[in-house]
MARFIPA-587417 format. One record per residue (C-alpha): x, y, z; residue number from 1. Coordinates in pm, whole numbers, m for minus. Example, Ala and Ser with C-alpha at 12.3 -4.5 7.8 and 13.67 -1.06 7.14 Angstrom:
BEGIN
<node <1230; m450; 780>; 1>
<node <1367; m106; 714>; 2>
//
This chain:
BEGIN
<node <1701; 2385; 3859>; 1>
<node <2060; 2261; 3964>; 2>
<node <2302; 2103; 3733>; 3>
<node <2243; 1768; 3889>; 4>
<node <1855; 1781; 3832>; 5>
<node <1906; 1919; 3487>; 6>
<node <2130; 1641; 3386>; 7>
<node <1883; 1381; 3517>; 8>
<node <1603; 1544; 3326>; 9>
<node <1802; 1551; 3007>; 10>
<node <1908; 1191; 3064>; 11>
<node <1540; 1094; 3100>; 12>
<node <1441; 1274; 2787>; 13>
<node <1721; 1103; 2595>; 14>
<node <1603; 762; 2724>; 15>
<node <1248; 844; 2618>; 16>
<node <1350; 960; 2274>; 17>
<node <1567; 643; 2215>; 18>
<node <1308; 394; 2344>; 19>
<node <1091; 203; 2089>; 20>
<node <728; 262; 2125>; 21>
<node <543; m20; 2311>; 22>
<node <306; m234; 2102>; 23>
<node <6; m99; 2280>; 24>
<node <105; 258; 2210>; 25>
<node <155; 177; 1845>; 26>
<node <m188; 24; 1845>; 27>
<node <m343; 339; 2008>; 28>
<node <m167; 556; 1748>; 29>
<node <m320; 365; 1446>; 30>
<node <m652; 319; 1612>; 31>
<node <m681; 703; 1661>; 32>
<node <m582; 755; 1296>; 33>
<node <m847; 489; 1194>; 34>
<node <m1114; 677; 1397>; 35>
<node <m1029; 998; 1216>; 36>
<node <m1044; 828; 878>; 37>
<node <m1379; 679; 954>; 38>
<node <m1518; 1025; 1036>; 39>
<node <m1394; 1197; 710>; 40>
<node <m1642; 1308; 463>; 41>
<node <m1707; 1089; 155>; 42>
<node <m1598; 1371; m86>; 43>
<node <m1271; 1386; 107>; 44>
<node <m1204; 1025; 88>; 45>
<node <m1295; 1004; m281>; 46>
<node <m1065; 1276; m410>; 47>
<node <m778; 1153; m174>; 48>
<node <m838; 798; m320>; 49>
<node <m837; 924; m672>; 50>
<node <m511; 1106; m625>; 51>
<node <m370; 798; m458>; 52>
<node <m462; 584; m747>; 53>
<node <m302; 817; m1003>; 54>
<node <12; 854; m780>; 55>
<node <56; 485; m720>; 56>
<node <78; 440; m1094>; 57>
<node <426; 607; m1069>; 58>
<node <549; 263; m946>; 59>
<node <472; 116; m1293>; 60>
<node <625; 423; m1478>; 61>
<node <935; 440; m1264>; 62>
<node <1008; 57; m1289>; 63>
<node <942; 68; m1660>; 64>
<node <1166; 370; m1714>; 65>
<node <1446; 208; m1521>; 66>
<node <1420; m111; m1711>; 67>
<node <1432; 74; m2032>; 68>
<node <1743; 283; m1916>; 69>
<node <1943; m4; m1774>; 70>
<node <2137; m250; m1994>; 71>
<node <1994; m603; m1967>; 72>
<node <2202; m804; m1709>; 73>
<node <2200; m965; m1377>; 74>
<node <2161; m624; m1184>; 75>
<node <1885; m487; m1402>; 76>
<node <1603; m668; m1209>; 77>
<node <1738; m565; m859>; 78>
<node <1778; m200; m960>; 79>
<node <1470; m159; m1176>; 80>
<node <1238; m300; m914>; 81>
<node <1339; m24; m682>; 82>
<node <1124; 205; m893>; 83>
<node <817; 16; m772>; 84>
<node <862; 188; m426>; 85>
<node <828; 543; m567>; 86>
<node <445; 540; m588>; 87>
<node <419; 425; m233>; 88>
<node <645; 699; m110>; 89>
<node <434; 961; m276>; 90>
<node <107; 810; m149>; 91>
<node <211; 735; 204>; 92>
<node <420; 1045; 282>; 93>
<node <163; 1254; 89>; 94>
<node <m119; 1105; 325>; 95>
<node <m333; 996; 47>; 96>
<node <m601; 725; 82>; 97>
<node <m471; 382; m29>; 98>
<node <m697; 87; 13>; 99>
<node <m438; m164; 136>; 100>
<node <m335; 73; 417>; 101>
<node <m700; 63; 511>; 102>
<node <m693; m315; 563>; 103>
<node <m536; m218; 903>; 104>
<node <m596; 149; 999>; 105>
<node <m986; 150; 1027>; 106>
<node <m995; m217; 1124>; 107>
<node <m823; m179; 1466>; 108>
<node <m1106; 49; 1591>; 109>
<node <m1352; m207; 1467>; 110>
<node <m1182; m489; 1650>; 111>
<node <m1149; m282; 1981>; 112>
<node <m1501; m119; 1982>; 113>
<node <m1717; m342; 1758>; 114>
<node <m2064; m199; 1676>; 115>
<node <m2296; m206; 1373>; 116>
<node <m2223; 163; 1318>; 117>
<node <m1848; 120; 1306>; 118>
<node <m1889; m167; 1070>; 119>
<node <m2097; 37; 841>; 120>
<node <m1845; 323; 850>; 121>
<node <m1560; 76; 792>; 122>
<node <m1760; m72; 487>; 123>
<node <m1815; 275; 357>; 124>
<node <m1443; 371; 380>; 125>
<node <m1345; 54; 208>; 126>
<node <m1593; 97; m83>; 127>
<node <m1522; 461; m139>; 128>
<node <m1140; 433; m115>; 129>
<node <m1127; 115; m332>; 130>
<node <m1356; 258; m602>; 131>
<node <m1161; 587; m596>; 132>
<node <m807; 411; m615>; 133>
<node <m938; 209; m912>; 134>
<node <m1067; 510; m1081>; 135>
<node <m738; 680; m1039>; 136>
<node <m545; 392; m1172>; 137>
<node <m771; 365; m1468>; 138>
<node <m717; 722; m1548>; 139>
<node <m343; 667; m1525>; 140>
<node <m359; 365; m1754>; 141>
<node <m577; 556; m2005>; 142>
<node <m325; 853; m1999>; 143>
<node <m43; 609; m2067>; 144>
<node <m222; 425; m2345>; 145>
<node <m406; 695; m2518>; 146>
<node <m187; 1017; m2457>; 147>
<node <126; 821; m2484>; 148>
<node <352; 1057; m2272>; 149>
<node <655; 827; m2330>; 150>
<node <840; 686; m2623>; 151>
<node <718; 381; m2798>; 152>
<node <1006; 185; m2660>; 153>
<node <930; 286; m2306>; 154>
<node <560; 206; m2362>; 155>
<node <659; m136; m2473>; 156>
<node <847; m188; m2150>; 157>
<node <541; m83; m1954>; 158>
<node <355; m362; m2150>; 159>
<node <628; m595; m2056>; 160>
<node <622; m518; m1690>; 161>
<node <246; m541; m1679>; 162>
<node <232; m873; m1870>; 163>
<node <485; m1023; m1621>; 164>
<node <218; m958; m1351>; 165>
<node <m25; m1199; m1493>; 166>
<node <193; m1430; m1690>; 167>
<node <176; m1791; m1573>; 168>
<node <m59; m1709; m1278>; 169>
<node <m412; m1833; m1262>; 170>
<node <m672; m1692; m1017>; 171>
<node <m552; m1918; m735>; 172>
<node <m194; m1829; m784>; 173>
<node <m272; m1464; m790>; 174>
<node <m470; m1479; m456>; 175>
<node <m210; m1678; m270>; 176>
<node <78; m1472; m384>; 177>
<node <m119; m1145; m303>; 178>
<node <m136; m1245; 60>; 179>
<node <227; m1140; 144>; 180>
<node <183; m809; m29>; 181>
<node <m121; m735; 201>; 182>
<node <79; m856; 506>; 183>
<node <380; m631; 419>; 184>
<node <178; m323; 360>; 185>
<node <m7; m371; 702>; 186>
<node <331; m424; 872>; 187>
<node <453; m105; 709>; 188>
<node <161; 94; 852>; 189>
<node <234; m73; 1189>; 190>
<node <601; 32; 1174>; 191>
<node <552; 387; 1077>; 192>
<node <475; 536; 1428>; 193>
<node <797; 397; 1565>; 194>
<node <996; 523; 1259>; 195>
<node <1009; 901; 1322>; 196>
<node <1273; 1039; 1099>; 197>
<node <1319; 712; 902>; 198>
<node <970; 675; 741>; 199>
<node <1127; 711; 387>; 200>
<node <1346; 410; 449>; 201>
<node <1083; 190; 609>; 202>
<node <859; 253; 305>; 203>
<node <1140; 181; 59>; 204>
<node <1243; m137; 240>; 205>
<node <895; m285; 271>; 206>
<node <765; m207; m77>; 207>
<node <1090; m310; m237>; 208>
<node <1036; m639; m71>; 209>
<node <690; m668; m232>; 210>
<node <843; m578; m570>; 211>
<node <1148; m807; m563>; 212>
<node <924; m1092; m440>; 213>
<node <674; m1026; m725>; 214>
<node <387; m1025; m481>; 215>
<node <77; m868; m647>; 216>
<node <m63; m551; m500>; 217>
<node <m410; m476; m607>; 218>
<node <m387; m106; m661>; 219>
<node <m43; m98; m837>; 220>
<node <m149; m413; m1027>; 221>
<node <m481; m251; m1131>; 222>
<node <m283; 8; m1336>; 223>
<node <m102; m269; m1510>; 224>
<node <m427; m472; m1578>; 225>
<node <m604; m169; m1699>; 226>
<node <m312; m88; m1934>; 227>
<node <m325; m436; m2079>; 228>
<node <m709; m419; m2105>; 229>
<node <m712; m81; m2290>; 230>
<node <m443; m198; m2525>; 231>
<node <m643; m514; m2619>; 232>
<node <m406; m756; m2474>; 233>
<node <m648; m912; m2218>; 234>
<node <m1031; m919; m2193>; 235>
<node <m1242; m783; m1913>; 236>
<node <m1330; m1138; m1774>; 237>
<node <m946; m1211; m1740>; 238>
<node <m879; m861; m1600>; 239>
<node <m1138; m899; m1323>; 240>
<node <m1175; m1265; m1266>; 241>
<node <m821; m1384; m1290>; 242>
<node <m631; m1085; m1178>; 243>
<node <m795; m800; m985>; 244>
<node <m1048; m987; m782>; 245>
<node <m782; m1247; m657>; 246>
<node <m535; m970; m584>; 247>
<node <m797; m789; m381>; 248>
<node <m898; m1092; m185>; 249>
<node <m534; m1189; m111>; 250>
<node <m433; m840; m1>; 251>
<node <m730; m839; 235>; 252>
<node <m641; m1181; 380>; 253>
<node <m283; m1068; 436>; 254>
<node <m360; m726; 574>; 255>
<node <m664; m784; 776>; 256>
<node <m716; m1140; 845>; 257>
<node <m356; m1212; 926>; 258>
<node <m162; m899; 1035>; 259>
<node <m444; m681; 1186>; 260>
<node <m578; m979; 1382>; 261>
<node <m240; m1067; 1508>; 262>
<node <m165; m713; 1586>; 263>
<node <m486; m670; 1783>; 264>
<node <m427; m1011; 1971>; 265>
<node <m102; m916; 2100>; 266>
<node <m240; m605; 2289>; 267>
<node <m594; m714; 2356>; 268>
<node <m518; m795; 2714>; 269>
<node <m338; m458; 2769>; 270>
<node <m611; m234; 2626>; 271>
<node <m925; m396; 2766>; 272>
//
């Protein structure tokens, strides 16, 4: 190959590397990932989901520890809420099963190739991962409350962070305010294929936005709710009816009904 041809090939490769993925390409990447998730054995989904539930609880621990370490002041809130992103970094980069990611990943194959079989497999995936995530967050909350791996002062901050989630919010408030969290997580999943080399920063940015906005996320929030429940600060009816169920519904509306449907609509004509 002569120098001129070599330079042209190198230029073409550089253009390809620097170009952003087209929307239909992102769609196909996520749809393929969704197909793979739908075909995974239940046992694999379950244990990955349990691990994700435990790992995502790091968000509560990290935020609480930062709040405890920082002196009260104007910057404490902005810095401490950055700890909220830690659990998401572990779960997403660790390729663990997180329910709110599944509000888009397996849904795109369902939109594109609807069948009763795909619908059943999607329902199975949702049910297994959600149950596994909640089991994992319950274990993390029980470990926090019963084993008490932190000081009493840090535990008090964990209670404070958890109480802040439900304070002044009824079921309607929780549902409405959980919609942006579902939307942002789905947007995060959509952005990752175009973020090669910058995945960490995309995760930090989007989850910090959820944290600083105070938008409830059902899996992180379940750790906080379980902690309050196990410590006797709320009752089961409040925990489920006024907190976890509305958070779940809001996240699904934001992730599936809004973002996933819009993502599919923009590429439908190009993939059909």
